[in-house]
C-alpha positions in Angstrom: 84.2 99.2 81.3 84.1 102.7 80.0 80.6 103.2 81.4 81.8 102.1 84.8 84.7 104.6 84.8 82.3 107.3 83.7 79.9 106.6 86.5 82.8 106.3 88.9 84.0 109.8 87.8 80.6 111.3 88.3 80.4 109.9 91.8 84.0 111.2 92.5 83.0 114.7 91.3 79.9 114.7 93.6 82.1 113.5 96.4 84.6 116.2 95.6 81.8 118.9 95.8 80.9 117.6 99.2 84.5 117.6 100.3 84.9 121.3 99.4 82.6 122.2 102.3 84.5 123.5 105.3 85.1 120.9 108.0 84.5 118.1 105.6 87.9 118.4 104.0 89.0 115.1 105.6 86.9 113.4 102.9 89.6 114.3 100.4 91.8 111.6 102.0 89.3 109.0 100.9 88.4 110.8 97.6 91.9 110.7 96.1 92.3 106.9 96.3 88.7 106.4 95.1 89.2 108.6 92.1 92.6 106.9 91.4 90.9 103.6 91.1 88.4 105.1 88.7 91.3 106.6 86.6 92.9 103.1 86.5 89.6 101.6 85.3 89.4 104.3 82.6 93.0 103.6 81.5 92.2 99.9 81.2 89.1 100.7 79.3 91.0 103.0 76.9 93.5 100.2 76.2 90.8 97.6 75.6 88.2 99.4 73.5 88.5 100.4 69.9 89.7 103.9 69.1 86.3 105.1 67.8 84.3 103.8 70.8 86.3 105.1 73.8 84.6 108.4 74.5 83.1 107.2 77.8 86.5 106.0 79.0 88.1 109.3 78.1 85.4 111.2 79.9 85.8 109.0 82.9 89.6 109.5 82.9 89.1 113.3 82.7 86.5 113.4 85.5 88.6 111.2 87.8 91.6 113.3 87.0 89.8 116.5 87.9 88.7 115.0 91.2 92.2 113.9 92.1 93.7 117.3 91.2 91.1 119.4 93.1 91.2 117.0 96.1 95.0 117.3 96.3 94.8 121.1 96.0 92.1 121.2 98.7 94.3 119.1 101.0 97.3 121.4 100.3 95.4 124.5 101.1 93.9 123.0 104.2 97.3 121.9 105.5 96.5 118.2 105.2 99.1 117.6 102.5 102.6 118.7 103.1 
């Protein structure tokens, strides 16, 4: 499950890079829920795995968190989030 959240975070970051392009900012409306699902998967993986073997889940949580924060900031700057 940690690997799934890590891959989900990588896809979210690639999507975030695409959504930073002008006139493609509408993609952030889809990115934020997508990354939120990845963060939930990472949190579940952190709860299930042993403390020494949860590096993938932690990395997935961080990547999805970055995608959520940058997507929300991009929406706020573009006037899409009030």
